[in-house]
PDB file of N, CA, C and O in Angstrom, chain B, residues numbered from 101:
ATOM      1  N   UNK B 101       0.851  -1.188   0.000  1.00  0.00           N
ATOM      2  CA  UNK B 101       0.000   0.000   0.000  1.00  0.00           C
ATOM      3  C   UNK B 101       0.889   1.241   0.000  1.00  0.00           C
ATOM      4  O   UNK B 101       1.840   1.329   0.776  1.00  0.00           O
ATOM      5  N   UNK B 102       0.582   2.181  -0.856  1.00  0.00           N
ATOM      6  CA  UNK B 102       1.347   3.418  -0.982  1.00  0.00           C
ATOM      7  C   UNK B 102       0.505   4.608  -0.538  1.00  0.00           C
ATOM      8  O   UNK B 102       0.286   5.544  -1.307  1.00  0.00           O
ATOM      9  N   UNK B 103       0.040   4.569   0.688  1.00  0.00           N
ATOM     10  CA  UNK B 103      -0.804   5.640   1.209  1.00  0.00           C
ATOM     11  C   UNK B 103       0.044   6.841   1.601  1.00  0.00           C
ATOM     12  O   UNK B 103       1.131   6.691   2.159  1.00  0.00           O
ATOM     13  N   UNK B 104      -0.466   8.043   1.303  1.00  0.00           N
ATOM     14  CA  UNK B 104       0.225   9.255   1.735  1.00  0.00           C
ATOM     15  C   UNK B 104       0.385   9.266   3.257  1.00  0.00           C
ATOM     16  O   UNK B 104       1.345   9.830   3.782  1.00  0.00           O
ATOM     17  N   UNK B 105      -0.566   8.636   3.965  1.00  0.00           N
ATOM     18  CA  UNK B 105      -0.527   8.626   5.432  1.00  0.00           C
ATOM     19  C   UNK B 105       0.692   7.889   5.986  1.00  0.00           C
ATOM     20  O   UNK B 105       0.992   8.013   7.173  1.00  0.00           O
ATOM     21  N   UNK B 106       1.396   7.128   5.151  1.00  0.00           N
ATOM     22  CA  UNK B 106       2.605   6.438   5.612  1.00  0.00           C
ATOM     23  C   UNK B 106       3.818   7.361   5.614  1.00  0.00           C
ATOM     24  O   UNK B 106       4.876   6.998   6.127  1.00  0.00           O
ATOM     25  N   UNK B 107       3.670   8.536   5.049  1.00  0.00           N
ATOM     26  CA  UNK B 107       4.787   9.483   4.967  1.00  0.00           C
ATOM     27  C   UNK B 107       4.841  10.368   6.210  1.00  0.00           C
ATOM     28  O   UNK B 107       3.807  10.630   6.825  1.00  0.00           O
ATOM     29  N   UNK B 108       6.028  10.829   6.584  1.00  0.00           N
ATOM     30  CA  UNK B 108       6.149  11.721   7.741  1.00  0.00           C
ATOM     31  C   UNK B 108       5.785  13.162   7.372  1.00  0.00           C
ATOM     32  O   UNK B 108       6.630  14.058   7.388  1.00  0.00           O
ATOM     33  N   UNK B 109       4.520  13.359   7.043  1.00  0.00           N
ATOM     34  CA  UNK B 109       4.026  14.688   6.675  1.00  0.00           C
ATOM     35  C   UNK B 109       3.239  15.285   7.831  1.00  0.00           C
ATOM     36  O   UNK B 109       2.694  14.558   8.662  1.00  0.00           O
ATOM     37  N   UNK B 110       3.183  16.608   7.879  1.00  0.00           N
ATOM     38  CA  UNK B 110       2.406  17.317   8.880  1.00  0.00           C
ATOM     39  C   UNK B 110       0.951  16.844   8.813  1.00  0.00           C
ATOM     40  O   UNK B 110       0.417  16.670   7.718  1.00  0.00           O
ATOM     41  N   UNK B 111       0.302  16.633   9.957  1.00  0.00           N
ATOM     42  CA  UNK B 111      -1.091  16.181   9.954  1.00  0.00           C
ATOM     43  C   UNK B 111      -2.038  17.080   9.160  1.00  0.00           C
ATOM     44  O   UNK B 111      -2.989  16.592   8.549  1.00  0.00           O
ATOM     45  N   UNK B 112      -1.783  18.390   9.164  1.00  0.00           N
ATOM     46  CA  UNK B 112      -2.629  19.303   8.386  1.00  0.00           C
ATOM     47  C   UNK B 112      -2.461  19.061   6.889  1.00  0.00           C
ATOM     48  O   UNK B 112      -3.432  19.155   6.138  1.00  0.00           O
ATOM     49  N   UNK B 113      -1.258  18.753   6.452  1.00  0.00           N
ATOM     50  CA  UNK B 113      -1.014  18.454   5.043  1.00  0.00           C
ATOM     51  C   UNK B 113      -1.686  17.135   4.670  1.00  0.00           C
ATOM     52  O   UNK B 113      -2.285  17.023   3.601  1.00  0.00           O
ATOM     53  N   UNK B 114      -1.589  16.142   5.542  1.00  0.00           N
ATOM     54  CA  UNK B 114      -2.267  14.865   5.280  1.00  0.00           C
ATOM     55  C   UNK B 114      -3.776  15.056   5.212  1.00  0.00           C
ATOM     56  O   UNK B 114      -4.448  14.428   4.394  1.00  0.00           O
ATOM     57  N   UNK B 115      -4.307  15.917   6.064  1.00  0.00           N
ATOM     58  CA  UNK B 115      -5.741  16.201   6.052  1.00  0.00           C
ATOM     59  C   UNK B 115      -6.151  16.886   4.747  1.00  0.00           C
ATOM     60  O   UNK B 115      -7.195  16.572   4.174  1.00  0.00           O
ATOM     61  N   UNK B 116      -5.330  17.813   4.288  1.00  0.00           N
ATOM     62  CA  UNK B 116      -5.614  18.498   3.025  1.00  0.00           C
ATOM     63  C   UNK B 116      -5.574  17.518   1.857  1.00  0.00           C
ATOM     64  O   UNK B 116      -6.421  17.579   0.966  1.00  0.00           O
ATOM     65  N   UNK B 117      -4.600  16.619   1.856  1.00  0.00           N
ATOM     66  CA  UNK B 117      -4.522  15.607   0.799  1.00  0.00           C
ATOM     67  C   UNK B 117      -5.763  14.725   0.808  1.00  0.00           C
ATOM     68  O   UNK B 117      -6.322  14.419  -0.246  1.00  0.00           O
ATOM     69  N   UNK B 118      -6.188  14.324   1.987  1.00  0.00           N
ATOM     70  CA  UNK B 118      -7.378  13.483   2.116  1.00  0.00           C
ATOM     71  C   UNK B 118      -8.617  14.219   1.620  1.00  0.00           C
ATOM     72  O   UNK B 118      -9.462  13.632   0.945  1.00  0.00           O
ATOM     73  N   UNK B 119      -8.728  15.510   1.954  1.00  0.00           N
ATOM     74  CA  UNK B 119      -9.876  16.313   1.506  1.00  0.00           C
ATOM     75  C   UNK B 119      -9.921  16.423  -0.015  1.00  0.00           C
ATOM     76  O   UNK B 119     -10.996  16.547  -0.602  1.00  0.00           O
ATOM     77  N   UNK B 120      -8.755  16.377  -0.647  1.00  0.00           N
ATOM     78  CA  UNK B 120      -8.680  16.419  -2.112  1.00  0.00           C
ATOM     79  C   UNK B 120      -8.801  15.023  -2.727  1.00  0.00           C
ATOM     80  O   UNK B 120      -8.693  14.859  -3.942  1.00  0.00           O
ATOM     81  N   UNK B 121      -9.026  14.023  -1.877  1.00  0.00           N
ATOM     82  CA  UNK B 121      -9.147  12.621  -2.296  1.00  0.00           C
ATOM     83  C   UNK B 121      -7.831  12.082  -2.849  1.00  0.00           C
ATOM     84  O   UNK B 121      -7.817  11.202  -3.709  1.00  0.00           O
ATOM     85  N   UNK B 122      -6.733  12.622  -2.342  1.00  0.00           N
ATOM     86  CA  UNK B 122      -5.404  12.104  -2.655  1.00  0.00           C
ATOM     87  C   UNK B 122      -5.039  11.153  -1.520  1.00  0.00           C
ATOM     88  O   UNK B 122      -4.534  11.589  -0.486  1.00  0.00           O
ATOM     89  N   UNK B 123      -5.287   9.876  -1.703  1.00  0.00           N
ATOM     90  CA  UNK B 123      -5.033   8.905  -0.648  1.00  0.00           C
ATOM     91  C   UNK B 123      -3.851   8.003  -0.973  1.00  0.00           C
ATOM     92  O   UNK B 123      -3.025   7.718  -0.106  1.00  0.00           O
ATOM     93  N   UNK B 124      -3.771   7.561  -2.207  1.00  0.00           N
ATOM     94  CA  UNK B 124      -2.710   6.653  -2.639  1.00  0.00           C
ATOM     95  C   UNK B 124      -1.718   7.385  -3.533  1.00  0.00           C
ATOM     96  O   UNK B 124      -2.110   8.148  -4.415  1.00  0.00           O
ATOM     97  N   UNK B 125      -0.441   7.147  -3.299  1.00  0.00           N
ATOM     98  CA  UNK B 125       0.594   7.750  -4.131  1.00  0.00           C
ATOM     99  C   UNK B 125       0.688   7.015  -5.471  1.00  0.00           C
ATOM    100  O   UNK B 125       0.454   5.810  -5.553  1.00  0.00           O
ATOM    101  N   UNK B 126       1.028   7.753  -6.496  1.00  0.00           N
ATOM    102  CA  UNK B 126       1.338   7.131  -7.782  1.00  0.00           C
ATOM    103  C   UNK B 126       2.735   6.517  -7.667  1.00  0.00           C
ATOM    104  O   UNK B 126       3.453   6.814  -6.712  1.00  0.00           O
ATOM    105  N   UNK B 127       3.134   5.672  -8.613  1.00  0.00           N
ATOM    106  CA  UNK B 127       4.481   5.078  -8.525  1.00  0.00           C
ATOM    107  C   UNK B 127       5.604   6.111  -8.423  1.00  0.00           C
ATOM    108  O   UNK B 127       6.523   5.933  -7.624  1.00  0.00           O
ATOM    109  N   UNK B 128       5.552   7.177  -9.209  1.00  0.00           N
ATOM    110  CA  UNK B 128       6.634   8.172  -9.140  1.00  0.00           C
ATOM    111  C   UNK B 128       6.639   8.882  -7.786  1.00  0.00           C
ATOM    112  O   UNK B 128       7.703   9.232  -7.275  1.00  0.00           O
ATOM    113  N   UNK B 129       5.474   9.093  -7.210  1.00  0.00           N
ATOM    114  CA  UNK B 129       5.400   9.717  -5.891  1.00  0.00           C
ATOM    115  C   UNK B 129       5.944   8.780  -4.814  1.00  0.00           C
ATOM    116  O   UNK B 129       6.676   9.207  -3.921  1.00  0.00           O
ATOM    117  N   UNK B 130       5.582   7.509  -4.905  1.00  0.00           N
ATOM    118  CA  UNK B 130       6.030   6.528  -3.907  1.00  0.00           C
ATOM    119  C   UNK B 130       7.550   6.350  -3.937  1.00  0.00           C
ATOM    120  O   UNK B 130       8.169   6.097  -2.903  1.00  0.00           O
ATOM    121  N   UNK B 131       8.144   6.483  -5.116  1.00  0.00           N
ATOM    122  CA  UNK B 131       9.595   6.332  -5.230  1.00  0.00           C
ATOM    123  C   UNK B 131      10.364   7.611  -4.890  1.00  0.00           C
ATOM    124  O   UNK B 131      11.497   7.548  -4.414  1.00  0.00           O
ATOM    125  N   UNK B 132       9.750   8.763  -5.134  1.00  0.00           N
ATOM    126  CA  UNK B 132      10.484  10.018  -4.972  1.00  0.00           C
ATOM    127  C   UNK B 132      10.244  10.729  -3.643  1.00  0.00           C
ATOM    128  O   UNK B 132      11.153  11.373  -3.121  1.00  0.00           O
ATOM    129  N   UNK B 133       9.048  10.625  -3.091  1.00  0.00           N
ATOM    130  CA  UNK B 133       8.762  11.379  -1.873  1.00  0.00           C
ATOM    131  C   UNK B 133       9.588  10.943  -0.656  1.00  0.00           C
ATOM    132  O   UNK B 133      10.099  11.811   0.051  1.00  0.00           O
ATOM    133  N   UNK B 134       9.746   9.650  -0.379  1.00  0.00           N
ATOM    134  CA  UNK B 134      10.561   9.303   0.800  1.00  0.00           C
ATOM    135  C   UNK B 134      11.978   9.900   0.777  1.00  0.00           C
ATOM    136  O   UNK B 134      12.401  10.463   1.786  1.00  0.00           O
ATOM    137  N   UNK B 135      12.724   9.801  -0.330  1.00  0.00           N
ATOM    138  CA  UNK B 135      14.044  10.444  -0.291  1.00  0.00           C
ATOM    139  C   UNK B 135      13.960  11.972  -0.227  1.00  0.00           C
ATOM    140  O   UNK B 135      14.807  12.600   0.408  1.00  0.00           O
ATOM    141  N   UNK B 136      12.967  12.578  -0.866  1.00  0.00           N
ATOM    142  CA  UNK B 136      12.819  14.031  -0.775  1.00  0.00           C
ATOM    143  C   UNK B 136      12.589  14.453   0.666  1.00  0.00           C
ATOM    144  O   UNK B 136      13.186  15.418   1.142  1.00  0.00           O
ATOM    145  N   UNK B 137      11.711  13.716   1.364  1.00  0.00           N
ATOM    146  CA  UNK B 137      11.421  14.053   2.755  1.00  0.00           C
ATOM    147  C   UNK B 137      12.602  13.765   3.667  1.00  0.00           C
ATOM    148  O   UNK B 137      12.666  14.265   4.790  1.00  0.00           O
ATOM    149  N   UNK B 138      13.529  12.963   3.181  1.00  0.00           N
ATOM    150  CA  UNK B 138      14.774  12.676   3.901  1.00  0.00           C
ATOM    151  C   UNK B 138      15.876  13.649   3.473  1.00  0.00           C
ATOM    152  O   UNK B 138      17.056  13.432   3.750  1.00  0.00           O
ATOM    153  N   UNK B 139      15.465  14.731   2.790  1.00  0.00           N
ATOM    154  CA  UNK B 139      16.344  15.812   2.337  1.00  0.00           C
ATOM    155  C   UNK B 139      17.399  15.349   1.349  1.00  0.00           C
ATOM    156  O   UNK B 139      18.525  15.847   1.356  1.00  0.00           O
ATOM    157  N   UNK B 140      17.039  14.402   0.504  1.00  0.00           N
ATOM    158  CA  UNK B 140      17.923  13.923  -0.552  1.00  0.00           C
ATOM    159  C   UNK B 140      17.495  14.540  -1.880  1.00  0.00           C
ATOM    160  O   UNK B 140      16.319  14.847  -2.079  1.00  0.00           O
ATOM    161  N   UNK B 141      18.448  14.719  -2.783  1.00  0.00           N
ATOM    162  CA  UNK B 141      18.138  15.185  -4.126  1.00  0.00           C
ATOM    163  C   UNK B 141      17.515  14.048  -4.918  1.00  0.00           C
ATOM    164  O   UNK B 141      17.892  12.886  -4.759  1.00  0.00           O
ATOM    165  N   UNK B 142      16.558  14.392  -5.773  1.00  0.00           N
ATOM    166  CA  UNK B 142      15.860  13.391  -6.581  1.00  0.00           C
ATOM    167  C   UNK B 142      15.761  13.893  -8.012  1.00  0.00           C
ATOM    168  O   UNK B 142      15.433  15.054  -8.252  1.00  0.00           O
ATOM    169  N   UNK B 143      16.042  13.024  -8.942  1.00  0.00           N
ATOM    170  CA  UNK B 143      15.786  13.279 -10.361  1.00  0.00           C
ATOM    171  C   UNK B 143      14.788  12.216 -10.799  1.00  0.00           C
ATOM    172  O   UNK B 143      15.044  11.021 -10.658  1.00  0.00           O
ATOM    173  N   UNK B 144      13.656  12.652 -11.328  1.00  0.00           N
ATOM    174  CA  UNK B 144      12.612  11.705 -11.722  1.00  0.00           C
ATOM    175  C   UNK B 144      12.140  12.003 -13.132  1.00  0.00           C
ATOM    176  O   UNK B 144      12.065  13.159 -13.551  1.00  0.00           O
ATOM    177  N   UNK B 145      11.830  10.964 -13.839  1.00  0.00           N
ATOM    178  CA  UNK B 145      11.270  11.094 -15.185  1.00  0.00           C
ATOM    179  C   UNK B 145      10.078  10.151 -15.254  1.00  0.00           C
ATOM    180  O   UNK B 145      10.195   8.961 -14.960  1.00  0.00           O
ATOM    181  N   UNK B 146       8.937  10.691 -15.643  1.00  0.00           N
ATOM    182  CA  UNK B 146       7.722   9.891 -15.741  1.00  0.00           C
ATOM    183  C   UNK B 146       6.784  10.571 -16.735  1.00  0.00           C
ATOM    184  O   UNK B 146       6.942  11.758 -17.022  1.00  0.00           O
ATOM    185  N   UNK B 147       5.816   9.835 -17.256  1.00  0.00           N
ATOM    186  CA  UNK B 147       4.896  10.402 -18.251  1.00  0.00           C
ATOM    187  C   UNK B 147       4.039  11.529 -17.684  1.00  0.00           C
ATOM    188  O   UNK B 147       3.887  11.664 -16.470  1.00  0.00           O
ATOM    189  N   UNK B 148       3.491  12.324 -18.574  1.00  0.00           N
ATOM    190  CA  UNK B 148       2.543  13.363 -18.208  1.00  0.00           C
ATOM    191  C   UNK B 148       1.380  12.733 -17.450  1.00  0.00           C
ATOM    192  O   UNK B 148       0.880  11.675 -17.833  1.00  0.00           O
ATOM    193  N   UNK B 149       0.956  13.384 -16.382  1.00  0.00           N
ATOM    194  CA  UNK B 149      -0.172  12.894 -15.604  1.00  0.00           C
ATOM    195  C   UNK B 149       0.179  11.852 -14.567  1.00  0.00           C
ATOM    196  O   UNK B 149      -0.710  11.234 -13.981  1.00  0.00           O
ATOM    197  N   UNK B 150       1.465  11.646 -14.332  1.00  0.00           N
ATOM    198  CA  UNK B 150       1.886  10.594 -13.397  1.00  0.00           C
ATOM    199  C   UNK B 150       2.032  11.085 -11.957  1.00  0.00           C
ATOM    200  O   UNK B 150       2.262  10.279 -11.055  1.00  0.00           O
ATOM    201  N   UNK B 151       1.904  12.381 -11.728  1.00  0.00           N
ATOM    202  CA  UNK B 151       1.984  12.909 -10.371  1.00  0.00           C
ATOM    203  C   UNK B 151       3.298  13.552  -9.995  1.00  0.00           C
ATOM    204  O   UNK B 151       3.577  13.739  -8.811  1.00  0.00           O
ATOM    205  N   UNK B 152       4.113  13.894 -10.981  1.00  0.00           N
ATOM    206  CA  UNK B 152       5.421  14.505 -10.694  1.00  0.00           C
ATOM    207  C   UNK B 152       5.268  15.852  -9.991  1.00  0.00           C
ATOM    208  O   UNK B 152       5.990  16.130  -9.034  1.00  0.00           O
ATOM    209  N   UNK B 153       4.343  16.688 -10.450  1.00  0.00           N
ATOM    210  CA  UNK B 153       4.181  18.015  -9.865  1.00  0.00           C
ATOM    211  C   UNK B 153       3.763  17.912  -8.409  1.00  0.00           C
ATOM    212  O   UNK B 153       4.286  18.638  -7.563  1.00  0.00           O
ATOM    213  N   UNK B 154       2.836  17.028  -8.104  1.00  0.00           N
ATOM    214  CA  UNK B 154       2.426  16.838  -6.706  1.00  0.00           C
ATOM    215  C   UNK B 154       3.590  16.318  -5.879  1.00  0.00           C
ATOM    216  O   UNK B 154       3.749  16.700  -4.720  1.00  0.00           O
ATOM    217  N   UNK B 155       4.400  15.453  -6.462  1.00  0.00           N
ATOM    218  CA  UNK B 155       5.539  14.901  -5.729  1.00  0.00           C
ATOM    219  C   UNK B 155       6.510  16.010  -5.323  1.00  0.00           C
ATOM    220  O   UNK B 155       6.851  16.136  -4.147  1.00  0.00           O
ATOM    221  N   UNK B 156       6.955  16.814  -6.290  1.00  0.00           N
ATOM    222  CA  UNK B 156       7.934  17.835  -5.905  1.00  0.00           C
ATOM    223  C   UNK B 156       7.276  18.934  -5.081  1.00  0.00           C
ATOM    224  O   UNK B 156       7.916  19.530  -4.215  1.00  0.00           O
ATOM    225  N   UNK B 157       5.995  19.204  -5.346  1.00  0.00           N
ATOM    226  CA  UNK B 157       5.277  20.212  -4.557  1.00  0.00           C
ATOM    227  C   UNK B 157       5.162  19.814  -3.100  1.00  0.00           C
ATOM    228  O   UNK B 157       5.378  20.635  -2.209  1.00  0.00           O
ATOM    229  N   UNK B 158       4.824  18.556  -2.852  1.00  0.00           N
ATOM    230  CA  UNK B 158       4.728  18.078  -1.471  1.00  0.00           C
ATOM    231  C   UNK B 158       6.095  18.075  -0.800  1.00  0.00           C
ATOM    232  O   UNK B 158       6.218  18.395   0.382  1.00  0.00           O
ATOM    233  N   UNK B 159       7.117  17.712  -1.561  1.00  0.00           N
ATOM    234  CA  UNK B 159       8.475  17.748  -1.019  1.00  0.00           C
ATOM    235  C   UNK B 159       8.875  19.150  -0.590  1.00  0.00           C
ATOM    236  O   UNK B 159       9.548  19.327   0.426  1.00  0.00           O
ATOM    237  N   UNK B 160       8.463  20.139  -1.360  1.00  0.00           N
ATOM    238  CA  UNK B 160       8.768  21.534  -1.015  1.00  0.00           C
ATOM    239  C   UNK B 160       7.932  21.972   0.184  1.00  0.00           C
ATOM    240  O   UNK B 160       8.470  22.506   1.154  1.00  0.00           O
ATOM    241  N   UNK B 161       6.630  21.749   0.122  1.00  0.00           N
ATOM    242  CA  UNK B 161       5.729  22.200   1.191  1.00  0.00           C
ATOM    243  C   UNK B 161       6.141  21.609   2.538  1.00  0.00           C
ATOM    244  O   UNK B 161       6.070  22.283   3.566  1.00  0.00           O
ATOM    245  N   UNK B 162       6.569  20.352   2.527  1.00  0.00           N
ATOM    246  CA  UNK B 162       6.950  19.687   3.774  1.00  0.00           C
ATOM    247  C   UNK B 162       8.132  20.371   4.459  1.00  0.00           C
ATOM    248  O   UNK B 162       8.303  20.244   5.671  1.00  0.00           O
ATOM    249  N   UNK B 163       8.938  21.087   3.700  1.00  0.00           N
ATOM    250  CA  UNK B 163      10.142  21.708   4.276  1.00  0.00           C
ATOM    251  C   UNK B 163       9.982  23.203   4.547  1.00  0.00           C
ATOM    252  O   UNK B 163      10.880  23.824   5.116  1.00  0.00           O
ATOM    253  N   UNK B 164       8.863  23.783   4.152  1.00  0.00           N
ATOM    254  CA  UNK B 164       8.661  25.216   4.381  1.00  0.00           C
ATOM    255  C   UNK B 164       8.400  25.502   5.855  1.00  0.00           C
ATOM    256  O   UNK B 164       7.757  24.718   6.553  1.00  0.00           O
ATOM    257  N   UNK B 165       8.906  26.628   6.306  1.00  0.00           N
ATOM    258  CA  UNK B 165       8.650  27.084   7.665  1.00  0.00           C
ATOM    259  C   UNK B 165       7.745  28.302   7.587  1.00  0.00           C
ATOM    260  O   UNK B 165       8.195  29.382   7.206  1.00  0.00           O
ATOM    261  N   UNK B 166       6.459  28.144   7.948  1.00  0.00           N
ATOM    262  CA  UNK B 166       5.525  29.269   7.827  1.00  0.00           C
ATOM    263  C   UNK B 166       5.881  30.455   8.719  1.00  0.00           C
ATOM    264  O   UNK B 166       5.366  31.553   8.509  1.00  0.00           O
ATOM    265  N   UNK B 167       6.740  30.260   9.696  1.00  0.00           N
ATOM    266  CA  UNK B 167       7.145  31.364  10.568  1.00  0.00           C
ATOM    267  C   UNK B 167       8.161  32.282   9.892  1.00  0.00           C
ATOM    268  O   UNK B 167       8.393  33.399  10.354  1.00  0.00           O
ATOM    269  N   UNK B 168       8.763  31.816   8.804  1.00  0.00           N
ATOM    270  CA  UNK B 168       9.758  32.632   8.100  1.00  0.00           C
ATOM    271  C   UNK B 168       9.098  33.377   6.942  1.00  0.00           C
ATOM    272  O   UNK B 168       8.539  32.761   6.035  1.00  0.00           O
ATOM    273  N   UNK B 169       9.169  34.687   6.981  1.00  0.00           N
ATOM    274  CA  UNK B 169       8.586  35.506   5.922  1.00  0.00           C
ATOM    275  C   UNK B 169       9.649  35.846   4.880  1.00  0.00           C
ATOM    276  O   UNK B 169       9.903  37.015   4.586  1.00  0.00           O
ATOM    277  N   UNK B 170      10.266  34.795   4.328  1.00  0.00           N
ATOM    278  CA  UNK B 170      11.287  34.961   3.297  1.00  0.00           C
ATOM    279  C   UNK B 170      11.050  33.911   2.215  1.00  0.00           C
ATOM    280  O   UNK B 170      10.337  32.932   2.434  1.00  0.00           O
ATOM    281  N   UNK B 171      11.652  34.124   1.051  1.00  0.00           N
ATOM    282  CA  UNK B 171      11.564  33.126  -0.008  1.00  0.00           C
ATOM    283  C   UNK B 171      12.256  31.859   0.473  1.00  0.00           C
ATOM    284  O   UNK B 171      13.410  31.901   0.900  1.00  0.00           O
ATOM    285  N   UNK B 172      11.556  30.739   0.404  1.00  0.00           N
ATOM    286  CA  UNK B 172      12.113  29.474   0.864  1.00  0.00           C
ATOM    287  C   UNK B 172      12.217  28.438  -0.247  1.00  0.00           C
ATOM    288  O   UNK B 172      12.832  27.386  -0.070  1.00  0.00           O
ATOM    289  N   UNK B 173      11.620  28.737  -1.382  1.00  0.00           N
ATOM    290  CA  UNK B 173      11.667  27.795  -2.505  1.00  0.00           C
ATOM    291  C   UNK B 173      11.501  28.573  -3.809  1.00  0.00           C
ATOM    292  O   UNK B 173      10.872  29.630  -3.859  1.00  0.00           O
ATOM    293  N   UNK B 174      12.082  28.014  -4.845  1.00  0.00           N
ATOM    294  CA  UNK B 174      11.966  28.594  -6.174  1.00  0.00           C
ATOM    295  C   UNK B 174      11.768  27.445  -7.151  1.00  0.00           C
ATOM    296  O   UNK B 174      12.553  26.496  -7.175  1.00  0.00           O
ATOM    297  N   UNK B 175      10.725  27.535  -7.950  1.00  0.00           N
ATOM    298  CA  UNK B 175      10.433  26.508  -8.951  1.00  0.00           C
ATOM    299  C   UNK B 175      10.647  27.123 -10.324  1.00  0.00           C
ATOM    300  O   UNK B 175      10.001  28.111 -10.673  1.00  0.00           O
ATOM    301  N   UNK B 176      11.540  26.550 -11.094  1.00  0.00           N
ATOM    302  CA  UNK B 176      11.818  27.022 -12.449  1.00  0.00           C
ATOM    303  C   UNK B 176      11.168  26.074 -13.442  1.00  0.00           C
ATOM    304  O   UNK B 176      11.257  24.855 -13.298  1.00  0.00           O
ATOM    305  N   UNK B 177      10.522  26.634 -14.439  1.00  0.00           N
ATOM    306  CA  UNK B 177       9.859  25.828 -15.474  1.00  0.00           C
ATOM    307  C   UNK B 177      10.386  26.258 -16.837  1.00  0.00           C
ATOM    308  O   UNK B 177      10.583  27.449 -17.075  1.00  0.00           O
ATOM    309  N   UNK B 178      10.617  25.297 -17.738  1.00  0.00           N
ATOM    310  CA  UNK B 178      11.205  25.630 -19.030  1.00  0.00           C
ATOM    311  C   UNK B 178      10.241  26.268 -20.024  1.00  0.00           C
ATOM    312  O   UNK B 178      10.678  26.864 -21.008  1.00  0.00           O
ATOM    313  N   UNK B 179       8.934  26.153 -19.781  1.00  0.00           N
ATOM    314  CA  UNK B 179       7.973  26.759 -20.717  1.00  0.00           C
ATOM    315  C   UNK B 179       6.862  27.457 -19.939  1.00  0.00           C
ATOM    316  O   UNK B 179       6.603  27.134 -18.779  1.00  0.00           O
ATOM    317  N   UNK B 180       6.215  28.407 -20.586  1.00  0.00           N
ATOM    318  CA  UNK B 180       5.089  29.113 -19.981  1.00  0.00           C
ATOM    319  C   UNK B 180       3.934  28.149 -19.697  1.00  0.00           C
ATOM    320  O   UNK B 180       3.262  28.260 -18.672  1.00  0.00           O
ATOM    321  N   UNK B 181       3.711  27.213 -20.604  1.00  0.00           N
ATOM    322  CA  UNK B 181       2.624  26.246 -20.444  1.00  0.00           C
ATOM    323  C   UNK B 181       2.841  25.397 -19.177  1.00  0.00           C
ATOM    324  O   UNK B 181       1.912  25.177 -18.400  1.00  0.00           O
ATOM    325  N   UNK B 182       4.063  24.936 -18.990  1.00  0.00           N
ATOM    326  CA  UNK B 182       4.344  24.149 -17.797  1.00  0.00           C
ATOM    327  C   UNK B 182       4.237  25.008 -16.545  1.00  0.00           C
ATOM    328  O   UNK B 182       3.757  24.535 -15.515  1.00  0.00           O
ATOM    329  N   UNK B 183       4.668  26.245 -16.612  1.00  0.00           N
ATOM    330  CA  UNK B 183       4.550  27.142 -15.472  1.00  0.00           C
ATOM    331  C   UNK B 183       3.080  27.331 -15.096  1.00  0.00           C
ATOM    332  O   UNK B 183       2.751  27.384 -13.911  1.00  0.00           O
ATOM    333  N   UNK B 184       2.204  27.434 -16.078  1.00  0.00           N
ATOM    334  CA  UNK B 184       0.759  27.548 -15.816  1.00  0.00           C
ATOM    335  C   UNK B 184       0.236  26.305 -15.098  1.00  0.00           C
ATOM    336  O   UNK B 184      -0.582  26.416 -14.185  1.00  0.00           O
ATOM    337  N   UNK B 185       0.695  25.141 -15.500  1.00  0.00           N
ATOM    338  CA  UNK B 185       0.254  23.895 -14.864  1.00  0.00           C
ATOM    339  C   UNK B 185       0.750  23.806 -13.421  1.00  0.00           C
ATOM    340  O   UNK B 185       0.014  23.425 -12.511  1.00  0.00           O
ATOM    341  N   UNK B 186       2.008  24.165 -13.244  1.00  0.00           N
ATOM    342  CA  UNK B 186       2.606  24.062 -11.896  1.00  0.00           C
ATOM    343  C   UNK B 186       1.974  25.080 -10.987  1.00  0.00           C
ATOM    344  O   UNK B 186       2.330  25.163  -9.812  1.00  0.00           O
TER     345      UNK B 186
END
């Protein structure tokens, strides 16, 4: 079982995922999120619609400190279309 609830995520984030009906990780998420949450670099390649954006987004959100009012992450996209999706 590849449930998001098995990850060491903040309970509020897990609740938000559940509210969005995101319960099970896709294969790319299951392979990439554990090392990301362990502060490891990850390079992933998977087809469109496989959950890559959610994977890196969750990896970023998990490390943000809401008490810091500074830029904590930067996402670069190679095209305007991809930037719109992200």
